[in-house]
C-alpha distance (Angstrom), angle and dihedral (degrees) to the residues before:
residue distance angle dihedral
X1 . . .
X2 3.78 . .
X3 3.71 130.9 .
X4 3.74 136.1 49.2
X5 3.86 112.9 -26.2
X6 3.75 115.9 -117.3
X7 3.79 93.3 -135.5
X8 3.73 91.1 57.7
X9 3.83 91.4 51.2
X10 3.80 91.0 48.6
X11 3.83 92.2 46.4
X12 3.83 92.3 49.1
X13 3.80 91.9 46.7
X14 3.84 90.4 50.4
X15 3.81 93.1 47.8
X16 3.79 89.2 47.8
X17 3.84 91.5 52.5
X18 3.78 90.8 49.4
X19 3.83 92.3 52.0
X20 3.82 93.3 44.4
X21 3.83 89.9 47.9
X22 3.86 93.6 49.8
X23 3.79 92.3 47.1
X24 3.77 91.6 49.0
X25 3.76 92.0 50.4
X26 3.75 89.9 56.5
X27 3.86 94.2 45.9
X28 3.82 103.5 41.2
X29 3.79 121.7 79.5
X30 3.91 98.8 -175.7
X31 3.86 112.7 95.2
X32 3.77 93.6 -139.7
X33 3.79 92.6 54.2
X34 3.89 88.9 48.3
X35 3.79 89.6 53.2
X36 3.85 89.6 51.9
X37 3.83 88.4 48.8
X38 3.78 92.0 53.4
X39 3.87 88.0 51.0
X40 3.77 87.4 53.0
X41 3.77 90.3 54.1
X42 3.78 92.2 47.7
X43 3.84 91.7 49.6
X44 3.81 91.3 50.1
X45 3.81 92.1 49.7
X46 3.82 90.0 50.7
X47 3.91 89.2 51.6
X48 3.81 89.9 51.2
X49 3.81 93.9 49.0
X50 3.82 91.8 47.7
X51 3.93 90.0 48.1
X52 3.80 90.9 54.6
X53 3.75 91.3 59.8
X54 3.75 98.7 44.6
X55 3.83 121.6 106.0
X56 3.82 116.6 -162.1
X57 3.72 107.9 -117.7
X58 3.82 90.8 4.4
X59 3.81 129.0 145.9
X60 3.76 137.3 -146.1
X61 3.76 112.9 -70.1
X62 3.77 95.8 -104.5
X63 3.88 116.1 130.0
X64 3.78 110.1 -143.1
X65 3.82 139.0 119.5
X66 3.79 93.1 -61.6
X67 3.78 92.1 54.6
X68 3.84 116.3 35.1
X69 3.85 121.0 -153.7
X70 3.80 92.1 -110.7
X71 3.82 92.8 62.2
X72 3.75 98.1 38.6
X73 3.76 97.6 97.4
X74 3.76 94.2 52.0
X75 3.79 101.2 38.6
X76 3.86 105.9 39.2
X77 3.76 127.1 90.4
X78 3.81 111.4 -126.0
X79 3.86 108.2 -113.4
X80 3.85 97.0 -164.2
X81 3.86 95.6 78.3
X82 3.77 90.9 49.5
X83 3.84 91.8 51.4
X84 3.81 90.9 47.2
X85 3.88 89.9 51.1
X86 3.88 90.8 51.6
X87 3.81 88.3 52.5
X88 3.76 92.2 45.8
X89 3.78 91.8 49.8
X90 3.82 91.0 56.4
X91 3.75 91.4 46.4
X92 3.77 92.4 47.0
X93 3.82 90.6 52.0
X94 3.77 90.1 53.5
X95 3.80 93.0 48.5
X96 3.77 90.6 47.9
X97 3.77 89.9 52.2
X98 3.79 92.0 51.3
X99 3.81 91.6 47.8
X100 3.86 90.9 50.9
X101 3.77 90.5 49.4
X102 3.73 88.7 52.2
X103 3.71 90.2 49.9
X104 3.77 91.7 51.0
X105 3.80 91.4 50.2
X106 3.81 91.4 49.7
X107 3.81 90.8 50.5
X108 3.79 91.1 50.0
X109 3.79 93.8 53.2
X110 3.82 102.8 31.3
X111 3.89 100.6 28.4
X112 3.79 90.0 -136.7
X113 3.81 140.0 82.2
X114 3.86 97.8 -161.2
X115 3.79 115.2 109.7
X116 3.80 92.4 -144.2
X117 3.76 91.1 62.5
X118 3.80 92.0 50.4
X119 3.84 96.3 63.4
X120 3.80 92.8 104.8
X121 3.81 94.3 66.2
X122 3.78 115.7 120.8
X123 3.80 128.6 -152.1
């Protein structure tokens, strides 16, 4: 196969999303935008994890006549990173829901979502 490998493109995209998300967290002062930025970081990390398990031209890890046991290690895609990413997506969804619930609660009590206006909060 010639051309640009898919795993390199996915890995590069994932790393770019992580960098964009981190930079945006440092720049934005609105809680909702920060939550979106954390979601970008999570999505980028998911892409990086999936890219690590991808094999160019690989197949599903099913040993049969089409894939002999001698070629299994070099021609199969690792299913573990994909399984971890599915779990991480569910956990990320729950964490995002908790962050949004927190943002709603902060807006109800303080009438603002900007971090600079929340500096008077006490523990």
